[in-house]
C-alpha positions, 0 to 999 in steps of 0.5 A: 499499499505505501509502494502505490501511496507514493508511486500515485504521487508521484506517476500522473498516470496513476492519478487519472486513473484513480480520478477516472475510477473515482467518477465512474463509480459516481455515474454508476451508483447514481445510474446502476441504481434506476438499472437496478429497480427498473431491472433492466440490466439487459438493455444495458448490456444490449447497449454497451455491446453495440458501442464496439461498432461506432467506435469502430467507425470513429476510429476508422475515419480518424476521429475520437473514439469516444464521441464514436461510443457516445453517439451510438450508444445514445442512438442504440439508446433510443432505439431499445428503448422504442422497441421495447415500449412499442413491440415487446414482443422482438425487444430480445430479437431486436437487442441480440442482433444489436449487440452482435451487429455492433461487434463485429461492425466493430471489429471490422472497421478496427482491423480495415483501419491503417494502421491497425491499433492493438491499444484499442483491444483495450476498450473491450476489458479496460485499460484504466492505466490509459485514461488521458486527463482530457479523457478525466474531464470529458468523464466529469463533464458526463457525471454532471449532466448526469446528476444534474437530470437525476435532480432536476427529474428525481421524481420522476424518475422514481414514478416510472421505476416503480409504477408506469401506470399511476405515472401516467395517471399523473401525467408523467409523460412515461415514454419521455422519462423511460427514454431518457432514462437509457440515454443516461445509462448510454451515459453511463456505459461510455463512462466505464469504457475506460475503465473495466471495459465494454465486456465487464460494464454491466457488472460494474454498473450493476454490483454496487448499487445489487449490494446497497439495495440489500441494505438500504431501502430509499432510492437517494441512499441507494445511489450514495452506497453504490457510489461509494462502493464503486468507488472502494472496488475501483480505488482497492481493485487500482492498487491490487492491479499495481502492487501484482501486475494484473489487468485493473479492469478485471480486479475491479470486477472480481473484487464488485463480484465477491463482496456481492457474492458474501453481502447475498450469503451472509443475509441469506443466512442470518435470514436463516437464522431469525426464522 
């Protein structure tokens, strides 16, 4: 731990990595709580895996891959959300198709990019140590946008997540806020790409919130606890990855997964003891 702290004070790339992990945890805590209570993890999975297509196209055209990721994520969120609302029977098919096509398009354009850059493949599995200062500022801006949106429309999102019919009766535009929620998920996916990669996005988006839900019973407290847990997992994961020369994204997810399993087991044993 002492070596890591000394390196953190000295090396800018570690400072960027820690800042990125904390900022990603903030987005996860807020939006991940909605994903868990609304039970739309599979929608988030479809959005996240579609993103590689936009990143591959952007990289092929010489543009910023993160810009391509954000645009693709938002378009996928709107399309999946619209189908989810209008055509429930085709929802799973569409998500599976976007999932596969997005990944295939991304791999195709990456393979055809002149001077193919292997580092782009780190977006699949994450490389938090490659985060730049500009990326940190971008993540901060996206976090601010997410938090402002949640503060402004907290009650509307709450109604849509827990009782859509009641929300409609109260005059809440459910379709608009449902699509807005999916767009927030899309933004959060982009936040997480560099930290844990597309493959592991859903784990960090849902596991801290799932643990928090076991101990608190209001959405606001769930967001706060999930954010703190995400920060704990990313901080510890970065430290362990640095000390043992391991992939940081995978270590972060393993910590989150182990914590979720232990928490669930402890609650189960406690419930049996009380019974």
